[in-house]
MISE-587481 format. One record per residue (C-alpha): x, y, z; residue number from 1. Coordinates in steps of 0.5 Angstrom, whole numbers. Layout:
REM residues N
+-------+-------+-------+-----+
|    xx |    yy |    zz |   i |
+-------+-------+-------+-----+
|     X |     Y |     Z | NUM |
...
+-------+-------+-------+-----+
REM end
This chain:
REM residues 300
+-------+-------+-------+-----+
|    xx |    yy |    zz |   i |
+-------+-------+-------+-----+
|    -2 |    10 |    50 |   1 |
|    -3 |    16 |    53 |   2 |
|    -6 |    18 |    46 |   3 |
|   -11 |    13 |    46 |   4 |
|   -13 |    14 |    54 |   5 |
|   -14 |    22 |    52 |   6 |
|   -19 |    20 |    47 |   7 |
|   -23 |    15 |    51 |   8 |
|   -23 |    21 |    56 |   9 |
|   -27 |    25 |    52 |  10 |
|   -31 |    20 |    49 |  11 |
|   -27 |    19 |    43 |  12 |
|   -26 |    13 |    40 |  13 |
|   -19 |    11 |    39 |  14 |
|   -15 |     8 |    33 |  15 |
|   -16 |     1 |    34 |  16 |
|   -24 |     2 |    34 |  17 |
|   -23 |     3 |    26 |  18 |
|   -21 |    -4 |    25 |  19 |
|   -25 |    -7 |    30 |  20 |
|   -31 |    -4 |    26 |  21 |
|   -29 |    -6 |    20 |  22 |
|   -30 |   -13 |    21 |  23 |
|   -37 |   -12 |    23 |  24 |
|   -38 |    -9 |    17 |  25 |
|   -36 |   -14 |    12 |  26 |
|   -32 |   -20 |    12 |  27 |
|   -26 |   -17 |     7 |  28 |
|   -19 |   -19 |     8 |  29 |
|   -13 |   -17 |     6 |  30 |
|    -8 |   -21 |     3 |  31 |
|     0 |   -20 |     3 |  32 |
|     1 |   -16 |    -3 |  33 |
|     1 |    -9 |    -1 |  34 |
|    -5 |    -6 |    -1 |  35 |
|    -9 |   -11 |    -5 |  36 |
|   -16 |   -14 |    -2 |  37 |
|   -18 |   -21 |    -3 |  38 |
|   -25 |   -22 |    -4 |  39 |
|   -26 |   -22 |   -12 |  40 |
|   -22 |   -26 |   -17 |  41 |
|   -15 |   -24 |   -19 |  42 |
|   -17 |   -24 |   -26 |  43 |
|   -23 |   -18 |   -24 |  44 |
|   -19 |   -11 |   -24 |  45 |
|   -20 |    -7 |   -17 |  46 |
|   -24 |    -1 |   -17 |  47 |
|   -19 |     3 |   -14 |  48 |
|   -12 |     3 |   -13 |  49 |
|    -7 |     5 |    -8 |  50 |
|     0 |     5 |    -6 |  51 |
|     4 |     9 |     0 |  52 |
|    11 |    11 |     0 |  53 |
|    14 |    16 |     6 |  54 |
|     8 |    16 |    10 |  55 |
|     3 |    18 |     4 |  56 |
|    -2 |    13 |     2 |  57 |
|    -5 |    15 |    -5 |  58 |
|   -12 |    12 |    -6 |  59 |
|   -14 |    13 |   -13 |  60 |
|   -22 |    12 |   -16 |  61 |
|   -20 |     7 |   -22 |  62 |
|   -26 |     6 |   -26 |  63 |
|   -26 |    12 |   -31 |  64 |
|   -30 |     9 |   -36 |  65 |
|   -36 |     9 |   -31 |  66 |
|   -34 |    16 |   -29 |  67 |
|   -32 |    13 |   -22 |  68 |
|   -39 |    12 |   -20 |  69 |
|   -39 |    10 |   -13 |  70 |
|   -42 |     3 |   -14 |  71 |
|   -43 |    -2 |    -8 |  72 |
|   -36 |    -6 |   -10 |  73 |
|   -32 |     1 |   -11 |  74 |
|   -35 |     4 |    -4 |  75 |
|   -33 |    -3 |    -1 |  76 |
|   -26 |    -3 |    -4 |  77 |
|   -25 |     5 |    -2 |  78 |
|   -26 |     3 |     5 |  79 |
|   -21 |    -3 |     4 |  80 |
|   -16 |     2 |     2 |  81 |
|   -17 |     7 |     8 |  82 |
|   -17 |     2 |    13 |  83 |
|   -11 |    -2 |    11 |  84 |
|    -6 |    -2 |    17 |  85 |
|   -10 |     4 |    19 |  86 |
|    -6 |     4 |    26 |  87 |
|     1 |     3 |    23 |  88 |
|     6 |     9 |    25 |  89 |
|     8 |     9 |    18 |  90 |
|     1 |    12 |    15 |  91 |
|     1 |    19 |    16 |  92 |
|    -3 |    22 |    11 |  93 |
|    -8 |    19 |     5 |  94 |
|   -10 |    22 |    -2 |  95 |
|   -16 |    21 |    -5 |  96 |
|   -16 |    22 |   -13 |  97 |
|   -19 |    19 |   -19 |  98 |
|   -17 |    17 |   -26 |  99 |
|   -20 |    21 |   -32 | 100 |
|   -24 |    27 |   -33 | 101 |
|   -30 |    25 |   -27 | 102 |
|   -27 |    25 |   -20 | 103 |
|   -34 |    21 |   -19 | 104 |
|   -41 |    22 |   -21 | 105 |
|   -44 |    19 |   -15 | 106 |
|   -48 |    13 |   -14 | 107 |
|   -49 |     8 |   -20 | 108 |
|   -56 |     9 |   -21 | 109 |
|   -57 |     2 |   -24 | 110 |
|   -56 |    -1 |   -17 | 111 |
|   -62 |     4 |   -15 | 112 |
|   -67 |     1 |   -19 | 113 |
|   -73 |    -3 |   -17 | 114 |
|   -71 |    -9 |   -20 | 115 |
|   -65 |    -9 |   -14 | 116 |
|   -70 |    -8 |    -8 | 117 |
|   -70 |    -5 |    -1 | 118 |
|   -64 |    -9 |     2 | 119 |
|   -59 |    -8 |    -4 | 120 |
|   -61 |     0 |    -3 | 121 |
|   -60 |     0 |     4 | 122 |
|   -54 |    -4 |     3 | 123 |
|   -51 |     1 |    -1 | 124 |
|   -53 |     7 |     3 | 125 |
|   -50 |     4 |     9 | 126 |
|   -43 |     2 |     7 | 127 |
|   -43 |    10 |     3 | 128 |
|   -45 |    13 |    10 | 129 |
|   -40 |     8 |    14 | 130 |
|   -34 |    11 |     9 | 131 |
|   -36 |    18 |    10 | 132 |
|   -36 |    17 |    17 | 133 |
|   -30 |    13 |    16 | 134 |
|   -25 |    19 |    13 | 135 |
|   -28 |    23 |    19 | 136 |
|   -26 |    19 |    24 | 137 |
|   -19 |    16 |    22 | 138 |
|   -13 |    17 |    25 | 139 |
|    -9 |    21 |    20 | 140 |
|   -12 |    27 |    15 | 141 |
|   -15 |    25 |     9 | 142 |
|   -14 |    30 |     3 | 143 |
|   -19 |    29 |    -3 | 144 |
|   -15 |    32 |   -10 | 145 |
|   -20 |    33 |   -15 | 146 |
|   -20 |    35 |   -22 | 147 |
|   -26 |    35 |   -26 | 148 |
|   -34 |    33 |   -23 | 149 |
|   -35 |    31 |   -17 | 150 |
|   -42 |    30 |   -17 | 151 |
|   -48 |    27 |   -12 | 152 |
|   -44 |    22 |    -8 | 153 |
|   -37 |    24 |   -11 | 154 |
|   -39 |    31 |    -8 | 155 |
|   -41 |    28 |    -2 | 156 |
|   -34 |    25 |    -1 | 157 |
|   -30 |    31 |    -2 | 158 |
|   -34 |    35 |     3 | 159 |
|   -33 |    29 |     7 | 160 |
|   -25 |    30 |     6 | 161 |
|   -21 |    34 |    12 | 162 |
|   -18 |    38 |     6 | 163 |
|   -19 |    39 |    -1 | 164 |
|   -15 |    41 |    -7 | 165 |
|   -18 |    42 |   -13 | 166 |
|   -16 |    44 |   -20 | 167 |
|   -19 |    50 |   -23 | 168 |
|   -23 |    46 |   -28 | 169 |
|   -27 |    43 |   -23 | 170 |
|   -34 |    43 |   -21 | 171 |
|   -39 |    41 |   -16 | 172 |
|   -46 |    39 |   -16 | 173 |
|   -52 |    35 |   -12 | 174 |
|   -56 |    34 |   -18 | 175 |
|   -61 |    28 |   -16 | 176 |
|   -67 |    32 |   -16 | 177 |
|   -66 |    32 |   -23 | 178 |
|   -68 |    25 |   -23 | 179 |
|   -73 |    25 |   -17 | 180 |
|   -68 |    23 |   -12 | 181 |
|   -66 |    29 |    -7 | 182 |
|   -59 |    28 |    -5 | 183 |
|   -60 |    27 |     2 | 184 |
|   -54 |    23 |     4 | 185 |
|   -49 |    28 |     0 | 186 |
|   -53 |    34 |     4 | 187 |
|   -51 |    31 |    11 | 188 |
|   -43 |    33 |     9 | 189 |
|   -45 |    39 |     4 | 190 |
|   -49 |    43 |    10 | 191 |
|   -43 |    41 |    14 | 192 |
|   -38 |    45 |     9 | 193 |
|   -42 |    50 |     6 | 194 |
|   -47 |    55 |     9 | 195 |
|   -55 |    53 |     9 | 196 |
|   -57 |    57 |     4 | 197 |
|   -51 |    55 |    -1 | 198 |
|   -53 |    48 |     0 | 199 |
|   -60 |    48 |    -1 | 200 |
|   -59 |    52 |    -7 | 201 |
|   -55 |    46 |   -10 | 202 |
|   -59 |    41 |    -7 | 203 |
|   -66 |    44 |   -10 | 204 |
|   -64 |    46 |   -17 | 205 |
|   -58 |    41 |   -18 | 206 |
|   -54 |    46 |   -22 | 207 |
|   -47 |    46 |   -21 | 208 |
|   -42 |    50 |   -18 | 209 |
|   -35 |    52 |   -20 | 210 |
|   -28 |    51 |   -16 | 211 |
|   -28 |    58 |   -15 | 212 |
|   -35 |    58 |   -12 | 213 |
|   -34 |    52 |    -9 | 214 |
|   -28 |    55 |    -5 | 215 |
|   -31 |    62 |    -3 | 216 |
|   -37 |    57 |     0 | 217 |
|   -32 |    53 |     4 | 218 |
|   -33 |    47 |     0 | 219 |
|   -25 |    47 |    -2 | 220 |
|   -19 |    49 |     2 | 221 |
|   -15 |    51 |    -4 | 222 |
|   -16 |    52 |   -12 | 223 |
|    -9 |    51 |   -16 | 224 |
|    -8 |    51 |   -24 | 225 |
|    -9 |    44 |   -27 | 226 |
|    -2 |    43 |   -28 | 227 |
|     0 |    45 |   -21 | 228 |
|    -5 |    40 |   -17 | 229 |
|    -1 |    34 |   -16 | 230 |
|     5 |    39 |   -14 | 231 |
|     0 |    43 |    -9 | 232 |
|    -3 |    36 |    -6 | 233 |
|     3 |    33 |    -5 | 234 |
|     7 |    39 |    -2 | 235 |
|     1 |    39 |     4 | 236 |
|     2 |    32 |     4 | 237 |
|     9 |    32 |     5 | 238 |
|     8 |    37 |    10 | 239 |
|     3 |    33 |    15 | 240 |
|     7 |    27 |    14 | 241 |
|    13 |    30 |    16 | 242 |
|    10 |    32 |    23 | 243 |
|     8 |    28 |    29 | 244 |
|     2 |    22 |    28 | 245 |
|     0 |    22 |    35 | 246 |
|     0 |    29 |    36 | 247 |
|    -5 |    30 |    29 | 248 |
|    -9 |    24 |    31 | 249 |
|   -11 |    27 |    37 | 250 |
|   -11 |    34 |    35 | 251 |
|   -16 |    32 |    29 | 252 |
|   -21 |    28 |    33 | 253 |
|   -22 |    34 |    38 | 254 |
|   -23 |    39 |    32 | 255 |
|   -29 |    35 |    30 | 256 |
|   -31 |    34 |    37 | 257 |
|   -31 |    41 |    40 | 258 |
|   -35 |    43 |    34 | 259 |
|   -41 |    40 |    37 | 260 |
|   -40 |    43 |    44 | 261 |
|   -42 |    50 |    46 | 262 |
|   -37 |    55 |    47 | 263 |
|   -35 |    53 |    54 | 264 |
|   -35 |    46 |    54 | 265 |
|   -31 |    46 |    47 | 266 |
|   -26 |    50 |    51 | 267 |
|   -26 |    45 |    57 | 268 |
|   -25 |    40 |    53 | 269 |
|   -19 |    43 |    48 | 270 |
|   -16 |    45 |    55 | 271 |
|   -16 |    39 |    57 | 272 |
|   -13 |    36 |    51 | 273 |
|    -8 |    41 |    51 | 274 |
|    -5 |    38 |    58 | 275 |
|    -6 |    31 |    55 | 276 |
|    -2 |    33 |    48 | 277 |
|     4 |    36 |    53 | 278 |
|     4 |    29 |    56 | 279 |
|     6 |    25 |    49 | 280 |
|    13 |    25 |    48 | 281 |
|    13 |    28 |    42 | 282 |
|    11 |    34 |    45 | 283 |
|    16 |    35 |    50 | 284 |
|    21 |    33 |    44 | 285 |
|    18 |    39 |    40 | 286 |
|    18 |    44 |    46 | 287 |
|    26 |    42 |    47 | 288 |
|    28 |    42 |    40 | 289 |
|    25 |    49 |    39 | 290 |
|    29 |    51 |    45 | 291 |
|    35 |    49 |    43 | 292 |
|    34 |    51 |    36 | 293 |
|    34 |    44 |    32 | 294 |
|    30 |    40 |    28 | 295 |
|    25 |    35 |    33 | 296 |
|    26 |    28 |    32 | 297 |
|    19 |    25 |    32 | 298 |
|    17 |    18 |    36 | 299 |
|    11 |    17 |    32 | 300 |
+-------+-------+-------+-----+
REM end
């Protein structure tokens, strides 16, 4: 309760907002089998798969034959997997990865033809924007694990995640301009992750950048050899999963909140948040454990 009260005190929405907002977005429901979502025939394969163990949820984009295009159904499936039991204390961190040589090629252009119509186009971009904002507002850190090309909305997905680890064979592009569709929505996340002139070069030329360039410009957290990608991503995830979820949730929310403030306001907000953080049982347990030279026992 102290966590939620602290979030509301600074105009931040508590974790319960995630699930309430989700039900206003669509009528999807969850069945009782693992993370499988209802709403499609059982014989029809899901476009994402998810499994969870030891506090780490692995969500995999699972449509490599279509280059893991972020179709409307793929976006809804991804949204379901991110939202599933978002408030559960057993969930500590989420990893988003993909099957095949392409992380994601972006939107399915067949959904963007004039035959589909204005309303369908609006729905595609509305759900996509909701997914990207959901990642930012989610109470646990979300990590992108990238091996291959992340293009257009796929690049947007990487830029939206809190942490991004990529193999050295990965590349990143916003090539919509080449087909007459400027990547305006990917530019929102991209422009907040890399310097403006780098973002505009990518958006205006459509040319890809390498993983090393993406690391240099701040799109990625780390680049590793392909054979070390899963190991390094899991190392980061396990470290996060070993820590206090309430503390992590409070810290993530305030980090993004203070970024938009002037310096004085940012220090005011974060100083109050530090005081609220100290009121959490896990903070006092951690301090006592440090003084007593023992490992803390988190309550989550």
